[in-house]
N, C-alpha and C positions, 0 to 999 in steps of 0.2 A: 828350227835353228836359225832361220832368217829373222823371224819375229823378235826373237831375243837380241839378236844384232841391231835391228831396227829400234827396239826399246832402250838398249844400251847406247846407242848413238844419240838418241832423243836426249837422254838423261844428261849426256855429256854436253849436248847443245845447250840445254838448258843452264846447266853450271856456267858455261862459257859465257853465255848471254848475261847471267847474273854478275859474274865477275867483270864484265866489260861495263855494265851499269854502274857498278860500285866506284869506278874509276872517275866518274862524273859527279858523284855525289860528295859534298864536303864533309871532311872529317870532323870539324868543329861545329856545333850548334848551341843555340841559346833558346831556353823556354823563358817566357817572361808573361805573368799573370797578374791582374791587378784588380782591386776593389776599394770601395770608398767606405770609410768607417766614420761614424757620426760621433767622433771625439776629436779634441784638439791634437795636433801633431806631438806634442810634448808628452802628452798622457799616453800614446799609442807607442811613441819611441820607448819610453821608460818601461813599458811591458815587453815589447819584442827585442829589447837589447838583452835581456835576461834570457840565455839559452834555456836554462832550467823550466821557464814557462812553456817550452815547446812540449813537455810532457802531457800539457792540458789541451793542445789544440794541433799536434803533428799527428797525421794519420799514420806515419811510420812508427813512432814511439807508442801509440796507442794499440797498435796491432798486437802487441804482445805484452801483457800486463805484466809478465815475469821478465821482461827485459833487464838486464843488469846495466845500469848506468854509472860511469865514474866520471868525477870533475876534477879537474885541476886549474887553479888560478882563481881569480876573482871575476865571478860572473859579471857580464857586461863591459868588460874591459878587454883590450887588446891582449891576445895571448891566452886567454881563457879557452880551455879545452874539455869538450864533453865526448867521452867514449861510450861506445854500447856494444854489447855483446847479446845475442839472442839465438835461441835454438830454432826458432821460425826463420826459414831461409828467406822469406820475403823481407824480414827486418835484417837479418845478417849480422855482421860485425864490422866496426868501423869507428871514425871518430870525425868531430868537426872541431876547427879551431878559429876563433875570430882573429883576422888578420888586419882590420882597419876598422874604426868605428867613428861616426860623427853624428850630428843630431839628424841629418838626412839619409845616411846610408850606413849598414853593416855588411861588411865583407867576410865572408868564412872560407877556408879551405876544407874541402871534404876528402877524406880517405876512406875508402871501402876495402876490407879484408875479405868478407865473404857476403854473398854467395860467389863473387868474383872479384878480384883486385881492380881497384882503378882509382883514379884521382880526378877530381872536379872542383869547381868554385861554385860559390853562390852569392847572392847579395839580396838584402831587403833594403828597398828604397822608399822613403818617406816624403810626401810633399804635402803643403797646406793647400787645401782646396777653399777653406774659408775658415773662420776663426775656430769651428766646431766641427770641421770635417777634414779629412785626411785621407789622401790616396796613397794606398800601400801596394807596392810592386813587388813580387818574389821573382828573383831572376836566377836561373840555374845555367851555368856554361860547361857543356859537356864535350868530351873529345873520344872519338872511336877511329881506330887505325883502320886501313884498309886490309880485308873486305868487309870487317865488321861495320864499317860505316853504311853499309846497305842497311843495317837494322836501324839506323838513327831515326826514322820516322815512328818506329814503335816505342822507342825510349822517350822520344819528345811527347808522345800522346799520352803515356804511362805518367810521366812526371808532370805535365800539364794538368791531368785529372787531379793527382795527389794535391799539388799545390794549389787549385782552386778549393779543394776540401779543406786545406789547411786555412785558406784565408776566410772561408765561411766560417769555420770553427772560431777563428780568431775574431772576426767581426761579433759573432754571438756573444763571446766572452767579455768584449769591451764595451758593447752597446747594452749590457744589462743594466 
């Protein structure tokens, strides 16, 4: 009986410690990854501004070949909305909508329905390195309320790995 009491107090202590640690972890986080593509900025921009092109380089879209995609509006313009619905929980359901677009930056709002409801924002930044080289940066802006912010580091790692693969795929496509 004493051992069960000791184990129970240990578990309560660990939970209390984790909740205390979560008080000091920021709720908001940014994931930013970049690569350089050997193409002029205009050519890279003309490709990435079209959300439908993500079907060819996004690891999330490519994960489920049967994902149901719906589009509303004019692709590559403010207000364009892409929605997805997949039976694969790693893809889930949600939408992204272009909120601002310029030759140097594309901003989108992300709305996730499944596997878990949440909201986020993302940006694609383009910068000319030289006449035939473009630095492209994918940024994801996330938020987790207390105490779920304790898991931010795992989300950041997962998003960073996926965004790096997306940029690698994009680089291969554009540098063909």
